[in-house]
C-alpha positions as CSV (number, residue, x, y, z in Angstrom):
1,X,12.2,21.3,-9.5
2,X,9.7,21.8,-6.6
3,X,6.6,22.1,-8.4
4,X,7.3,18.9,-10.5
5,X,8.1,17.5,-7.5
6,X,4.9,18.0,-5.8
7,X,3.3,17.1,-8.5
8,X,4.9,13.9,-8.3
9,X,4.1,13.8,-4.6
10,X,0.4,14.3,-4.7
11,X,-0.4,11.8,-7.8
12,X,1.3,9.2,-6.2
13,X,-0.5,9.9,-3.1
14,X,-3.8,9.8,-4.5
15,X,-2.7,6.5,-5.9
16,X,-1.0,4.7,-2.9
17,X,-5.0,5.8,-0.9
18,X,-6.7,4.3,-4.2
19,X,-4.8,1.2,-4.4
20,X,-5.3,0.6,-0.6
21,X,-8.6,1.4,-0.8
22,X,-9.2,-1.5,-3.4
23,X,-7.0,-4.1,-1.3
24,X,-9.9,-6.4,0.6
25,X,-10.0,-7.0,4.2
26,X,-7.7,-9.5,5.7
27,X,-10.9,-11.0,8.1
28,X,-14.1,-11.2,7.5
29,X,-16.2,-10.9,10.2
30,X,-16.1,-12.2,14.3
31,X,-14.8,-15.1,13.0
32,X,-12.1,-13.9,10.6
33,X,-10.8,-12.2,13.7
34,X,-10.3,-15.0,15.4
35,X,-8.8,-17.2,13.3
36,X,-7.7,-15.0,11.2
37,X,-4.1,-14.8,12.4
38,X,-3.5,-18.4,13.1
39,X,-4.4,-18.4,9.6
40,X,-1.7,-15.8,8.4
41,X,0.5,-17.5,11.3
42,X,0.4,-21.1,9.2
43,X,0.7,-19.4,5.5
44,X,-2.7,-20.5,4.4
45,X,-3.7,-17.7,3.0
46,X,-1.3,-16.7,-0.7
47,X,-2.5,-13.9,-2.7
48,X,-2.7,-14.1,-5.9
49,X,-3.8,-12.3,-9.0
50,X,-5.0,-9.2,-8.0
51,X,-4.1,-9.4,-4.4
52,X,-0.6,-10.0,-5.5
53,X,-0.7,-6.7,-7.8
54,X,-2.6,-4.7,-5.1
55,X,0.0,-5.7,-2.7
56,X,3.2,-4.9,-4.8
57,X,1.8,-2.3,-6.4
58,X,1.2,-0.8,-2.2
59,X,4.8,-1.0,-1.6
60,X,6.2,0.0,-4.3
61,X,4.3,3.7,-4.6
62,X,4.9,4.0,-0.4
63,X,8.5,4.0,-1.9
64,X,8.0,6.4,-4.2
65,X,6.1,8.3,-1.4
66,X,9.2,8.0,0.8
67,X,11.6,9.2,-1.9
68,X,9.7,11.9,-3.1
69,X,8.9,13.3,0.4
70,X,12.9,13.2,1.4
71,X,13.5,14.6,-1.9
72,X,11.1,17.3,-0.6
73,X,12.5,17.8,2.9
74,X,16.0,17.8,1.2
75,X,15.4,20.8,-1.2
76,X,13.6,23.3,1.1
C-alpha cells in the first residue's frame, strides 16, 4: 500500500509541476506589473479554453497531492 501511494505521489507531483509550468504568466513585462493588479481586481480577465483547463487541473492535482501526502503521513 505504501509503495502504491509513493508511486501515485510521484506521478501527481510531476503532473502538477508540468501543469503549473504550462500556465502563462499573469503579467507581461513592466506594464503588466503596474496595471495587472487593477485588471484582476476589476475582473476584466477571464480564463477561457486552455487557461481554464490548466487552472482547474492545477486545483485538482493540488488536492490529490495534499490527500496523498496526508495518507502517507498517516500510514507511516
